All heavy atoms as a GROMACS GRO file, in nm:
protein
  635
    1MET      N    1  13.198   4.393  10.526
    1MET     CA    2  13.137   4.480  10.430
    1MET      C    3  13.093   4.398  10.309
    1MET      O    4  13.168   4.315  10.260
    1MET     CB    5  13.235   4.588  10.391
    1MET     CG    6  13.172   4.696  10.305
    1MET     SD    7  13.292   4.824  10.267
    1MET     CE    8  13.241   4.947  10.382
    2ALA      N    9  12.974   4.424  10.262
    2ALA     CA   10  12.918   4.348  10.149
    2ALA      C   11  12.975   4.398  10.016
    2ALA      O   12  13.000   4.517   9.999
    2ALA     CB   13  12.767   4.360  10.148
    3GLU      N   14  12.993   4.306   9.924
    3GLU     CA   15  13.038   4.344   9.790
    3GLU      C   16  12.917   4.379   9.708
    3GLU      O   17  12.810   4.318   9.722
    3GLU     CB   18  13.114   4.230   9.725
    3GLU     CG   19  13.248   4.203   9.792
    3GLU     CD   20  13.328   4.100   9.716
    3GLU    OE1   21  13.321   4.099   9.592
    3GLU    OE2   22  13.396   4.019   9.783
    4ILE      N   23  12.934   4.474   9.618
    4ILE     CA   24  12.824   4.519   9.532
    4ILE      C   25  12.850   4.464   9.390
    4ILE      O   26  12.956   4.487   9.332
    4ILE     CB   27  12.814   4.672   9.527
    4ILE    CG1   28  12.782   4.723   9.667
    4ILE    CG2   29  12.707   4.716   9.428
    4ILE    CD1   30  12.786   4.874   9.677
    5TYR      N   31  12.754   4.391   9.337
    5TYR     CA   32  12.764   4.337   9.202
    5TYR      C   33  12.664   4.409   9.114
    5TYR      O   34  12.546   4.416   9.144
    5TYR     CB   35  12.732   4.185   9.202
    5TYR     CG   36  12.830   4.105   9.282
    5TYR    CD1   37  12.800   4.062   9.412
    5TYR    CD2   38  12.953   4.070   9.227
    5TYR    CE1   39  12.890   3.986   9.484
    5TYR    CE2   40  13.044   3.995   9.302
    5TYR     CZ   41  13.012   3.954   9.428
    5TYR     OH   42  13.103   3.879   9.500
    6GLN      N   43  12.714   4.462   9.003
    6GLN     CA   44  12.623   4.528   8.909
    6GLN      C   45  12.564   4.426   8.815
    6GLN      O   46  12.632   4.330   8.776
    6GLN     CB   47  12.698   4.634   8.827
    6GLN     CG   48  12.740   4.752   8.911
    6GLN     CD   49  12.796   4.864   8.825
    6GLN    OE1   50  12.831   4.842   8.709
    6GLN    NE2   51  12.805   4.980   8.883
    7PHE      N   52  12.438   4.447   8.778
    7PHE     CA   53  12.374   4.359   8.683
    7PHE      C   54  12.431   4.386   8.544
    7PHE      O   55  12.463   4.501   8.512
    7PHE     CB   56  12.223   4.382   8.682
    7PHE     CG   57  12.156   4.335   8.808
    7PHE    CD1   58  12.116   4.427   8.903
    7PHE    CD2   59  12.132   4.203   8.831
    7PHE    CE1   60  12.055   4.386   9.022
    7PHE    CE2   61  12.071   4.159   8.947
    7PHE     CZ   62  12.032   4.252   9.042
    8PRO      N   63  12.444   4.284   8.462
    8PRO     CA   64  12.493   4.308   8.325
    8PRO      C   65  12.392   4.391   8.245
    8PRO      O   66  12.272   4.384   8.271
    8PRO     CB   67  12.508   4.168   8.268
    8PRO     CG   68  12.428   4.079   8.355
    8PRO     CD   69  12.417   4.144   8.489
    9LYS      N   70  12.444   4.469   8.152
    9LYS     CA   71  12.356   4.554   8.070
    9LYS      C   72  12.281   4.467   7.971
    9LYS      O   73  12.332   4.366   7.921
    9LYS     CB   74  12.440   4.655   7.993
    9LYS     CG   75  12.503   4.757   8.082
    9LYS     CD   76  12.592   4.850   8.001
    9LYS     CE   77  12.667   4.941   8.096
    9LYS     NZ   78  12.781   5.004   8.033
   10THR      N   79  12.159   4.509   7.942
   10THR     CA   80  12.079   4.438   7.840
   10THR      C   81  12.136   4.468   7.703
   10THR      O   82  12.215   4.563   7.686
   10THR     CB   83  11.932   4.482   7.846
   10THR    OG1   84  11.925   4.619   7.809
   10THR    CG2   85  11.872   4.461   7.984
   11ALA      N   86  12.095   4.394   7.604
   11ALA     CA   87  12.140   4.418   7.467
   11ALA      C   88  12.098   4.558   7.422
   11ALA      O   89  12.177   4.627   7.354
   11ALA     CB   90  12.083   4.314   7.373
   12GLN      N   91  11.981   4.602   7.458
   12GLN     CA   92  11.934   4.735   7.422
   12GLN      C   93  12.018   4.844   7.486
   12GLN      O   94  12.055   4.944   7.425
   12GLN     CB   95  11.788   4.752   7.461
   12GLN     CG   96  11.726   4.881   7.413
   12GLN     CD   97  11.579   4.891   7.450
   12GLN    OE1   98  11.528   4.812   7.529
   12GLN    NE2   99  11.512   4.987   7.392
   13GLU      N  100  12.056   4.825   7.613
   13GLU     CA  101  12.141   4.921   7.684
   13GLU      C  102  12.282   4.925   7.623
   13GLU      O  103  12.340   5.031   7.606
   13GLU     CB  104  12.150   4.885   7.831
   13GLU     CG  105  12.020   4.909   7.908
   13GLU     CD  106  12.022   4.847   8.044
   13GLU    OE1  107  12.100   4.754   8.073
   13GLU    OE2  108  11.942   4.892   8.128
   14GLN      N  109  12.334   4.810   7.589
   14GLN     CA  110  12.466   4.804   7.525
   14GLN      C  111  12.465   4.874   7.391
   14GLN      O  112  12.558   4.947   7.356
   14GLN     CB  113  12.510   4.658   7.508
   14GLN     CG  114  12.544   4.588   7.636
   14GLN     CD  115  12.575   4.441   7.617
   14GLN    OE1  116  12.571   4.389   7.506
   14GLN    NE2  117  12.606   4.372   7.726
   15GLU      N  118  12.359   4.853   7.313
   15GLU     CA  119  12.348   4.918   7.181
   15GLU      C  120  12.335   5.069   7.196
   15GLU      O  121  12.397   5.145   7.122
   15GLU     CB  122  12.230   4.860   7.103
   15GLU     CG  123  12.209   4.922   6.966
   15GLU     CD  124  12.324   4.901   6.870
   15GLU    OE1  125  12.412   4.816   6.895
   15GLU    OE2  126  12.328   4.970   6.765
   16ALA      N  127  12.257   5.115   7.293
   16ALA     CA  128  12.241   5.260   7.316
   16ALA      C  129  12.376   5.320   7.357
   16ALA      O  130  12.412   5.429   7.309
   16ALA     CB  131  12.137   5.284   7.424
   17GLU      N  132  12.450   5.251   7.442
   17GLU     CA  133  12.581   5.300   7.485
   17GLU      C  134  12.678   5.306   7.367
   17GLU      O  135  12.752   5.404   7.349
   17GLU     CB  136  12.637   5.209   7.593
   17GLU     CG  137  12.766   5.257   7.654
   17GLU     CD  138  12.811   5.165   7.768
   17GLU    OE1  139  12.816   5.042   7.748
   17GLU    OE2  140  12.839   5.220   7.875
   18ARG      N  141  12.676   5.204   7.280
   18ARG     CA  142  12.762   5.201   7.163
   18ARG      C  143  12.729   5.315   7.067
   18ARG      O  144  12.817   5.385   7.015
   18ARG     CB  145  12.749   5.066   7.091
   18ARG     CG  146  12.847   5.050   6.973
   18ARG     CD  147  12.808   4.937   6.881
   18ARG     NE  148  12.680   4.957   6.815
   18ARG     CZ  149  12.661   5.042   6.711
   18ARG    NH1  150  12.759   5.112   6.666
   18ARG    NH2  151  12.542   5.052   6.656
   19GLN      N  152  12.598   5.337   7.044
   19GLN     CA  153  12.558   5.445   6.952
   19GLN      C  154  12.595   5.580   7.005
   19GLN      O  155  12.637   5.668   6.931
   19GLN     CB  156  12.406   5.439   6.925
   19GLN     CG  157  12.364   5.324   6.839
   19GLN     CD  158  12.213   5.320   6.820
   19GLN    OE1  159  12.136   5.393   6.881
   19GLN    NE2  160  12.167   5.233   6.729
   20LEU      N  161  12.578   5.602   7.136
   20LEU     CA  162  12.612   5.730   7.195
   20LEU      C  163  12.762   5.756   7.187
   20LEU      O  164  12.806   5.865   7.151
   20LEU     CB  165  12.566   5.734   7.341
   20LEU     CG  166  12.588   5.865   7.414
   20LEU    CD1  167  12.516   5.979   7.343
   20LEU    CD2  168  12.539   5.853   7.557
   21THR      N  169  12.841   5.653   7.214
   21THR     CA  170  12.988   5.667   7.203
   21THR      C  171  13.028   5.700   7.060
   21THR      O  172  13.110   5.792   7.036
   21THR     CB  173  13.058   5.539   7.252
   21THR    OG1  174  13.020   5.516   7.387
   21THR    CG2  175  13.209   5.551   7.242
   22GLU      N  176  12.972   5.630   6.965
   22GLU     CA  177  13.000   5.652   6.822
   22GLU      C  178  12.960   5.795   6.781
   22GLU      O  179  13.034   5.864   6.709
   22GLU     CB  180  12.926   5.548   6.739
   22GLU     CG  181  12.953   5.555   6.592
   22GLU     CD  182  12.876   5.448   6.517
   22GLU    OE1  183  12.884   5.331   6.558
   22GLU    OE2  184  12.807   5.482   6.419
   23ALA      N  185  12.843   5.839   6.825
   23ALA     CA  186  12.794   5.972   6.790
   23ALA      C  187  12.885   6.081   6.850
   23ALA      O  188  12.913   6.181   6.783
   23ALA     CB  189  12.651   5.990   6.838
   24MET      N  190  12.928   6.062   6.973
   24MET     CA  191  13.015   6.160   7.035
   24MET      C  192  13.151   6.169   6.965
   24MET      O  193  13.205   6.278   6.946
   24MET     CB  194  13.032   6.132   7.184
   24MET     CG  195  12.909   6.159   7.267
   24MET     SD  196  12.844   6.327   7.249
   24MET     CE  197  12.982   6.421   7.308
   25ARG      N  198  13.204   6.055   6.925
   25ARG     CA  199  13.331   6.055   6.851
   25ARG      C  200  13.317   6.127   6.718
   25ARG      O  201  13.403   6.206   6.679
   25ARG     CB  202  13.381   5.914   6.831
   25ARG     CG  203  13.437   5.853   6.956
   25ARG     CD  204  13.499   5.715   6.932
   25ARG     NE  205  13.550   5.665   7.057
   25ARG     CZ  206  13.544   5.538   7.095
   25ARG    NH1  207  13.490   5.449   7.015
   25ARG    NH2  208  13.594   5.501   7.210
   26ALA      N  209  13.206   6.101   6.647
   26ALA     CA  210  13.182   6.166   6.517
   26ALA      C  211  13.163   6.316   6.536
   26ALA      O  212  13.215   6.397   6.459
   26ALA     CB  213  13.061   6.105   6.450
   27PHE      N  214  13.089   6.356   6.638
   27PHE     CA  215  13.064   6.496   6.666
   27PHE      C  216  13.195   6.568   6.700
   27PHE      O  217  13.223   6.674   6.645
   27PHE     CB  218  12.964   6.511   6.782
   27PHE     CG  219  12.937   6.654   6.820
   27PHE    CD1  220  12.857   6.733   6.742
   27PHE    CD2  221  12.994   6.708   6.934
   27PHE    CE1  222  12.831   6.866   6.776
   27PHE    CE2  223  12.970   6.839   6.969
   27PHE     CZ  224  12.890   6.919   6.891
   28ASN      N  225  13.276   6.508   6.787
   28ASN     CA  226  13.404   6.570   6.823
   28ASN      C  227  13.495   6.582   6.703
   28ASN      O  228  13.563   6.684   6.687
   28ASN     CB  229  13.473   6.490   6.933
   28ASN     CG  230  13.402   6.504   7.066
   28ASN    OD1  231  13.333   6.601   7.090
   28ASN    ND2  232  13.419   6.406   7.154
   29ALA      N  233  13.499   6.482   6.617
   29ALA     CA  234  13.582   6.488   6.495
   29ALA      C  235  13.535   6.598   6.403
   29ALA      O  236  13.615   6.671   6.343
   29ALA     CB  237  13.581   6.352   6.424
   30ALA      N  238  13.402   6.613   6.390
   30ALA     CA  239  13.346   6.717   6.303
   30ALA      C  240  13.380   6.857   6.357
   30ALA      O  241  13.414   6.948   6.280
   30ALA     CB  242  13.196   6.699   6.290
   31VAL      N  243  13.370   6.875   6.487
   31VAL     CA  244  13.402   7.005   6.548
   31VAL      C  245  13.551   7.037   6.528
   31VAL      O  246  13.588   7.148   6.491
   31VAL     CB  247  13.364   7.007   6.696
   31VAL    CG1  248  13.420   7.130   6.767
   31VAL    CG2  249  13.213   7.004   6.711
   32LYS      N  250  13.639   6.938   6.549
   32LYS     CA  251  13.782   6.960   6.529
   32LYS      C  252  13.811   6.998   6.385
   32LYS      O  253  13.888   7.091   6.356
   32LYS     CB  254  13.862   6.832   6.563
   32LYS     CG  255  13.883   6.808   6.707
   32LYS     CD  256  13.967   6.681   6.722
   32LYS     CE  257  13.980   6.642   6.868
   32LYS     NZ  258  14.057   6.517   6.883
   33ASN      N  259  13.748   6.927   6.290
   33ASN     CA  260  13.771   6.954   6.149
   33ASN      C  261  13.722   7.094   6.112
   33ASN      O  262  13.788   7.168   6.039
   33ASN     CB  263  13.701   6.848   6.062
   33ASN     CG  264  13.740   6.861   5.917
   33ASN    OD1  265  13.854   6.890   5.884
   33ASN    ND2  266  13.643   6.839   5.829
   34ALA      N  267  13.604   7.132   6.162
   34ALA     CA  268  13.551   7.267   6.133
   34ALA      C  269  13.644   7.375   6.192
   34ALA      O  270  13.668   7.476   6.126
   34ALA     CB  271  13.410   7.281   6.189
   35ALA      N  272  13.694   7.353   6.310
   35ALA     CA  273  13.786   7.449   6.373
   35ALA      C  274  13.915   7.461   6.292
   35ALA      O  275  13.967   7.570   6.273
   35ALA     CB  276  13.817   7.409   6.516
   36LYS      N  277  13.966   7.347   6.241
   36LYS     CA  278  14.086   7.352   6.158
   36LYS      C  279  14.064   7.429   6.029
   36LYS      O  280  14.155   7.490   5.975
   36LYS     CB  281  14.132   7.209   6.124
   36LYS     CG  282  14.194   7.137   6.240
   36LYS     CD  283  14.233   6.995   6.198
   36LYS     CE  284  14.285   6.916   6.314
   36LYS     NZ  285  14.315   6.776   6.278
   37CYS      N  286  13.941   7.426   5.978
   37CYS     CA  287  13.906   7.497   5.853
   37CYS      C  288  13.874   7.644   5.878
   37CYS      O  289  13.842   7.716   5.784
   37CYS     CB  290  13.786   7.430   5.785
   37CYS     SG  291  13.825   7.266   5.723
   38GLY      N  292  13.879   7.690   6.002
   38GLY     CA  293  13.858   7.831   6.033
   38GLY      C  294  13.721   7.868   6.084
   38GLY      O  295  13.692   7.985   6.102
   39PHE      N  296  13.633   7.772   6.105
   39PHE     CA  297  13.502   7.802   6.157
   39PHE      C  298  13.510   7.842   6.305
   39PHE      O  299  13.595   7.791   6.379
   39PHE     CB  300  13.409   7.682   6.146
   39PHE     CG  301  13.353   7.660   6.009
   39PHE    CD1  302  13.424   7.590   5.915
   39PHE    CD2  303  13.227   7.709   5.978
   39PHE    CE1  304  13.371   7.569   5.788
   39PHE    CE2  305  13.173   7.689   5.851
   39PHE     CZ  306  13.248   7.619   5.756
   40GLU      N  307  13.426   7.934   6.345
   40GLU     CA  308  13.411   7.967   6.486
   40GLU      C  309  13.298   7.876   6.538
   40GLU      O  310  13.187   7.877   6.486
   40GLU     CB  311  13.371   8.113   6.505
   40GLU     CG  312  13.480   8.208   6.462
   40GLU     CD  313  13.434   8.354   6.468
   40GLU    OE1  314  13.314   8.380   6.480
   40GLU    OE2  315  13.521   8.441   6.460
   41ILE      N  316  13.326   7.801   6.640
   41ILE     CA  317  13.232   7.703   6.694
   41ILE      C  318  13.177   7.754   6.827
   41ILE      O  319  13.254   7.799   6.912
   41ILE     CB  320  13.299   7.567   6.719
   41ILE    CG1  321  13.375   7.519   6.594
   41ILE    CG2  322  13.199   7.464   6.767
   41ILE    CD1  323  13.289   7.490   6.474
   42GLU      N  324  13.047   7.750   6.842
   42GLU     CA  325  12.985   7.788   6.969
   42GLU      C  326  12.890   7.674   7.012
   42GLU      O  327  12.802   7.633   6.935
   42GLU     CB  328  12.905   7.917   6.952
   42GLU     CG  329  12.844   7.966   7.081
   42GLU     CD  330  12.769   8.095   7.062
   42GLU    OE1  331  12.774   8.153   6.952
   42GLU    OE2  332  12.705   8.141   7.158
   43LEU      N  333  12.911   7.623   7.131
   43LEU     CA  334  12.828   7.515   7.186
   43LEU      C  335  12.747   7.570   7.303
   43LEU      O  336  12.798   7.642   7.386
   43LEU     CB  337  12.913   7.399   7.235
   43LEU     CG  338  13.002   7.333   7.131
   43LEU    CD1  339  13.092   7.231   7.197
   43LEU    CD2  340  12.916   7.268   7.025
   44MET      N  341  12.618   7.534   7.307
   44MET     CA  342  12.531   7.580   7.412
   44MET      C  343  12.452   7.462   7.468
   44MET      O  344  12.373   7.402   7.394
   44MET     CB  345  12.434   7.686   7.359
   44MET     CG  346  12.503   7.810   7.305
   44MET     SD  347  12.410   7.892   7.177
   44MET     CE  348  12.430   7.780   7.039
   45PRO      N  349  12.476   7.422   7.593
   45PRO     CA  350  12.398   7.313   7.650
   45PRO      C  351  12.254   7.354   7.676
   45PRO      O  352  12.226   7.472   7.698
   45PRO     CB  353  12.472   7.280   7.780
   45PRO     CG  354  12.542   7.406   7.816
   45PRO     CD  355  12.573   7.478   7.686
   46GLY      N  356  12.167   7.260   7.671
   46GLY     CA  357  12.027   7.284   7.700
   46GLY      C  358  11.961   7.155   7.750
   46GLY      O  359  12.028   7.054   7.766
   47THR      N  360  11.832   7.163   7.777
   47THR     CA  361  11.760   7.043   7.818
   47THR      C  362  11.621   7.043   7.758
   47THR      O  363  11.562   7.146   7.729
   47THR     CB  364  11.741   7.038   7.972
   47THR    OG1  365  11.678   7.158   8.015
   47THR    CG2  366  11.873   7.021   8.044
   48TRP      N  367  11.573   6.921   7.732
   48TRP     CA  368  11.433   6.903   7.693
   48TRP      C  369  11.357   6.881   7.821
   48TRP      O  370  11.384   6.787   7.896
   48TRP     CB  371  11.416   6.779   7.606
   48TRP     CG  372  11.454   6.799   7.464
   48TRP    CD1  373  11.426   6.905   7.385
   48TRP    CD2  374  11.526   6.706   7.384
   48TRP    NE1  375  11.478   6.884   7.260
   48TRP    CE2  376  11.539   6.763   7.257
   48TRP    CE3  377  11.581   6.580   7.406
   48TRP    CZ2  378  11.605   6.700   7.154
   48TRP    CZ3  379  11.646   6.518   7.304
   48TRP    CH2  380  11.657   6.576   7.178
   49SER      N  381  11.262   6.964   7.846
   49SER     CA  382  11.184   6.951   7.970
   49SER      C  383  11.071   6.851   7.956
   49SER      O  384  11.029   6.789   8.051
   49SER     CB  385  11.129   7.085   8.012
   49SER     OG  386  11.233   7.175   8.038
   50PHE      N  387  11.017   6.840   7.838
   50PHE     CA  388  10.896   6.761   7.818
   50PHE      C  389  10.928   6.639   7.732
   50PHE      O  390  10.937   6.648   7.612
   50PHE     CB  391  10.788   6.844   7.754
   50PHE     CG  392  10.757   6.969   7.831
   50PHE    CD1  393  10.806   7.092   7.789
   50PHE    CD2  394  10.683   6.964   7.948
   50PHE    CE1  395  10.779   7.206   7.861
   50PHE    CE2  396  10.656   7.077   8.020
   50PHE     CZ  397  10.705   7.199   7.978
   51THR      N  398  10.951   6.527   7.797
   51THR     CA  399  10.972   6.403   7.725
   51THR      C  400  10.882   6.299   7.786
   51THR      O  401  10.847   6.304   7.903
   51THR     CB  402  11.118   6.354   7.736
   51THR    OG1  403  11.147   6.328   7.874
   51THR    CG2  404  11.216   6.455   7.681
   52ASN      N  405  10.843   6.202   7.707
   52ASN     CA  406  10.758   6.097   7.758
   52ASN      C  407  10.837   5.969   7.785
   52ASN      O  408  10.782   5.869   7.820
   52ASN     CB  409  10.641   6.068   7.662
   52ASN     CG  410  10.690   6.027   7.526
   52ASN    OD1  411  10.809   6.019   7.500
   52ASN    ND2  412  10.596   6.006   7.436
   53TYR      N  413  10.970   5.975   7.767
   53TYR     CA  414  11.053   5.856   7.787
   53TYR      C  415  11.153   5.873   7.900
   53TYR      O  416  11.237   5.786   7.922
   53TYR     CB  417  11.126   5.820   7.657
   53TYR     CG  418  11.194   5.936   7.590
   53TYR    CD1  419  11.320   5.979   7.630
   53TYR    CD2  420  11.129   6.005   7.487
   53TYR    CE1  421  11.380   6.087   7.570
   53TYR    CE2  422  11.191   6.112   7.425
   53TYR     CZ  423  11.316   6.151   7.466
   53TYR     OH  424  11.376   6.257   7.405
   54SER      N  425  11.146   5.983   7.974
   54SER     CA  426  11.239   6.004   8.084
   54SER      C  427  11.173   6.090   8.190
   54SER      O  428  11.104   6.184   8.160
   54SER     CB  429  11.365   6.076   8.032
   54SER     OG  430  11.452   6.105   8.139
   55ARG      N  431  11.198   6.055   8.316
   55ARG     CA  432  11.143   6.135   8.425
   55ARG      C  433  11.212   6.270   8.437
   55ARG      O  434  11.151   6.370   8.467
   55ARG     CB  435  11.160   6.061   8.556
   55ARG     CG  436  11.074   5.942   8.574
   55ARG     CD  437  11.121   5.875   8.702
   55ARG     NE  438  11.020   5.792   8.759
   55ARG     CZ  439  11.041   5.721   8.868
   55ARG    NH1  440  11.158   5.725   8.926
   55ARG    NH2  441  10.947   5.646   8.918
   56SER      N  442  11.344   6.269   8.418
   56SER     CA  443  11.421   6.392   8.433
   56SER      C  444  11.445   6.456   8.296
   56SER      O  445  11.435   6.388   8.192
   56SER     CB  446  11.552   6.362   8.502
   56SER     OG  447  11.625   6.266   8.428
   57PRO      N  448  11.476   6.583   8.294
   57PRO     CA  449  11.506   6.650   8.165
   57PRO      C  450  11.620   6.582   8.091
   57PRO      O  451  11.716   6.533   8.153
   57PRO     CB  452  11.542   6.792   8.205
   57PRO     CG  453  11.484   6.811   8.340
   57PRO     CD  454  11.484   6.677   8.405
   58VAL      N  455  11.612   6.576   7.962
   58VAL     CA  456  11.715   6.513   7.877
   58VAL      C  457  11.806   6.620   7.822
   58VAL      O  458  11.760   6.716   7.764
   58VAL     CB  459  11.646   6.434   7.764
   58VAL    CG1  460  11.748   6.373   7.672
   58VAL    CG2  461  11.555   6.327   7.822
   59PRO      N  462  11.938   6.608   7.839
   59PRO     CA  463  12.029   6.709   7.788
   59PRO      C  464  12.045   6.702   7.637
   59PRO      O  465  12.034   6.596   7.576
   59PRO     CB  466  12.161   6.676   7.858
   59PRO     CG  467  12.154   6.532   7.890
   59PRO     CD  468  12.007   6.502   7.912
   60PHE      N  469  12.068   6.817   7.577
   60PHE     CA  470  12.102   6.824   7.435
   60PHE      C  471  12.200   6.939   7.415
   60PHE      O  472  12.225   7.018   7.506
   60PHE     CB  473  11.979   6.837   7.345
   60PHE     CG  474  11.909   6.969   7.353
   60PHE    CD1  475  11.938   7.068   7.260
   60PHE    CD2  476  11.817   6.995   7.451
   60PHE    CE1  477  11.873   7.191   7.267
   60PHE    CE2  478  11.752   7.116   7.458
   60PHE     CZ  479  11.781   7.214   7.366
   61ILE      N  480  12.256   6.951   7.296
   61ILE     CA  481  12.354   7.056   7.267
   61ILE      C  482  12.308   7.131   7.143
   61ILE      O  483  12.281   7.070   7.038
   61ILE     CB  484  12.493   6.994   7.240
   61ILE    CG1  485  12.542   6.919   7.364
   61ILE    CG2  486  12.591   7.103   7.200
   61ILE    CD1  487  12.668   6.840   7.341
   62ASN      N  488  12.299   7.263   7.153
   62ASN     CA  489  12.284   7.350   7.037
   62ASN      C  490  12.424   7.391   6.994
   62ASN      O  491  12.510   7.415   7.080
   62ASN     CB  492  12.205   7.475   7.072
   62ASN     CG  493  12.058   7.448   7.081
   62ASN    OD1  494  12.006   7.356   7.023
   62ASN    ND2  495  11.990   7.531   7.157
   63PHE      N  496  12.446   7.401   6.864
   63PHE     CA  497  12.579   7.446   6.822
   63PHE      C  498  12.564   7.537   6.702
   63PHE      O  499  12.469   7.528   6.626
   63PHE     CB  500  12.673   7.330   6.790
   63PHE     CG  501  12.626   7.242   6.678
   63PHE    CD1  502  12.665   7.266   6.549
   63PHE    CD2  503  12.544   7.134   6.704
   63PHE    CE1  504  12.622   7.184   6.446
   63PHE    CE2  505  12.500   7.052   6.603
   63PHE     CZ  506  12.539   7.077   6.473
   64THR      N  507  12.662   7.627   6.690
   64THR     CA  508  12.670   7.719   6.577
   64THR      C  509  12.811   7.710   6.523
   64THR      O  510  12.907   7.708   6.600
   64THR     CB  511  12.642   7.863   6.623
   64THR    OG1  512  12.517   7.868   6.686
   64THR    CG2  513  12.640   7.959   6.505
   65ALA      N  514  12.823   7.701   6.393
   65ALA     CA  515  12.955   7.704   6.328
   65ALA      C  516  12.945   7.804   6.214
   65ALA      O  517  12.860   7.793   6.127
   65ALA     CB  518  12.988   7.565   6.274
   66ARG      N  519  13.031   7.907   6.220
   66ARG     CA  520  13.029   8.008   6.115
   66ARG      C  521  13.171   8.052   6.083
   66ARG      O  522  13.261   8.046   6.168
   66ARG     CB  523  12.944   8.127   6.155
   66ARG     CG  524  12.989   8.198   6.279
   66ARG     CD  525  12.892   8.311   6.316
   66ARG     NE  526  12.912   8.352   6.454
   66ARG     CZ  527  12.862   8.291   6.560
   66ARG    NH1  528  12.789   8.184   6.548
   66ARG    NH2  529  12.886   8.337   6.682
   67LEU      N  530  13.191   8.095   5.961
   67LEU     CA  531  13.319   8.149   5.921
   67LEU      C  532  13.330   8.292   5.967
   67LEU      O  533  13.229   8.367   5.964
   67LEU     CB  534  13.335   8.142   5.768
   67LEU     CG  535  13.353   8.001   5.712
   67LEU    CD1  536  13.345   8.003   5.561
   67LEU    CD2  537  13.487   7.943   5.756
   68PRO      N  538  13.444   8.335   6.014
   68PRO     CA  539  13.460   8.473   6.061
   68PRO      C  540  13.424   8.572   5.949
   68PRO      O  541  13.456   8.553   5.833
   68PRO     CB  542  13.608   8.484   6.094
   68PRO     CG  543  13.654   8.344   6.115
   68PRO     CD  544  13.568   8.260   6.027
   69GLY      N  545  13.353   8.678   5.986
   69GLY     CA  546  13.316   8.780   5.888
   69GLY      C  547  13.188   8.751   5.816
   69GLY      O  548  13.137   8.833   5.741
   70ARG      N  549  13.132   8.634   5.831
   70ARG     CA  550  13.004   8.601   5.764
   70ARG      C  551  12.896   8.583   5.869
   70ARG      O  552  12.919   8.520   5.971
   70ARG     CB  553  13.018   8.470   5.683
   70ARG     CG  554  13.116   8.481   5.572
   70ARG     CD  555  13.113   8.355   5.492
   70ARG     NE  556  13.221   8.356   5.396
   70ARG     CZ  557  13.249   8.256   5.316
   70ARG    NH1  558  13.176   8.148   5.320
   70ARG    NH2  559  13.346   8.263   5.230
   71ARG      N  560  12.782   8.636   5.845
   71ARG     CA  561  12.673   8.624   5.941
   71ARG      C  562  12.563   8.540   5.880
   71ARG      O  563  12.511   8.571   5.773
   71ARG     CB  564  12.619   8.765   5.973
   71ARG     CG  565  12.524   8.767   6.087
   71ARG     CD  566  12.601   8.746   6.217
   71ARG     NE  567  12.506   8.745   6.328
   71ARG     CZ  568  12.519   8.665   6.430
   71ARG    NH1  569  12.618   8.582   6.438
   71ARG    NH2  570  12.432   8.668   6.528
   72MET      N  571  12.527   8.432   5.948
   72MET     CA  572  12.420   8.344   5.900
   72MET      C  573  12.331   8.309   6.017
   72MET      O  574  12.369   8.323   6.133
   72MET     CB  575  12.479   8.215   5.842
   72MET     CG  576  12.558   8.236   5.716
   72MET     SD  577  12.616   8.079   5.650
   72MET     CE  578  12.464   8.002   5.602
   73GLU      N  579  12.213   8.263   5.987
   73GLU     CA  580  12.124   8.216   6.091
   73GLU      C  581  12.186   8.091   6.156
   73GLU      O  582  12.244   8.009   6.086
   73GLU     CB  583  11.986   8.180   6.033
   73GLU     CG  584  11.910   8.298   5.982
   73GLU     CD  585  11.878   8.399   6.092
   73GLU    OE1  586  11.840   8.356   6.202
   73GLU    OE2  587  11.898   8.518   6.066
   74PRO      N  588  12.174   8.079   6.287
   74PRO     CA  589  12.236   7.961   6.353
   74PRO      C  590  12.172   7.830   6.310
   74PRO      O  591  12.052   7.825   6.286
   74PRO     CB  592  12.213   7.987   6.501
   74PRO     CG  593  12.114   8.096   6.510
   74PRO     CD  594  12.108   8.167   6.379
   75GLU      N  595  12.256   7.730   6.297
   75GLU     CA  596  12.210   7.595   6.271
   75GLU      C  597  12.202   7.520   6.402
   75GLU      O  598  12.294   7.530   6.483
   75GLU     CB  599  12.309   7.523   6.178
   75GLU     CG  600  12.315   7.581   6.039
   75GLU     CD  601  12.192   7.548   5.958
   75GLU    OE1  602  12.133   7.441   5.981
   75GLU    OE2  603  12.155   7.631   5.874
   76PHE      N  604  12.097   7.445   6.424
   76PHE     CA  605  12.083   7.372   6.548
   76PHE      C  606  12.092   7.225   6.518
   76PHE      O  607  12.037   7.175   6.422
   76PHE     CB  608  11.950   7.403   6.617
   76PHE     CG  609  11.940   7.545   6.662
   76PHE    CD1  610  11.867   7.639   6.592
   76PHE    CD2  611  12.009   7.586   6.775
   76PHE    CE1  612  11.861   7.771   6.633
   76PHE    CE2  613  12.004   7.717   6.820
   76PHE     CZ  614  11.929   7.809   6.746
   77GLY      N  615  12.162   7.153   6.605
   77GLY     CA  616  12.174   7.009   6.593
   77GLY      C  617  12.138   6.945   6.726
   77GLY      O  618  12.151   7.005   6.831
   78GLU      N  619  12.093   6.826   6.717
   78GLU     CA  620  12.054   6.752   6.838
   78GLU      C  621  12.137   6.628   6.848
   78GLU      O  622  12.162   6.559   6.750
   78GLU     CB  623  11.906   6.715   6.835
   78GLU     CG  624  11.817   6.836   6.826
   78GLU     CD  625  11.672   6.795   6.805
   78GLU    OE1  626  11.644   6.676   6.796
   78GLU    OE2  627  11.589   6.886   6.796
   79ILE      N  628  12.179   6.601   6.970
   79ILE     CA  629  12.255   6.480   6.995
   79ILE      C  630  12.186   6.401   7.102
   79ILE      O  631  12.141   6.452   7.199
   79ILE     CB  632  12.397   6.513   7.039
   79ILE    CG1  633  12.469   6.582   6.927
   79ILE    CG2  634  12.471   6.388   7.080
   79ILE    CD1  635  12.611   6.606   6.949
   0.00000   0.00000   0.00000
């Protein structure tokens, strides 16, 4: 059976992976902090169908954070 060797990541791929990991850690910490402060958090996955840099749809997350008893227009964030 043949062994499979993966090619090393380019510097651009390594940087993209680092930025994504950093962004996810910051996002998770912000959600935890908001929940500790009493915010109700709602996450909704979605996709961008029309991109010129990817063949397949690109995932993103919509989120809403609100204090109980207060009604505000939803805030949308992109990751």
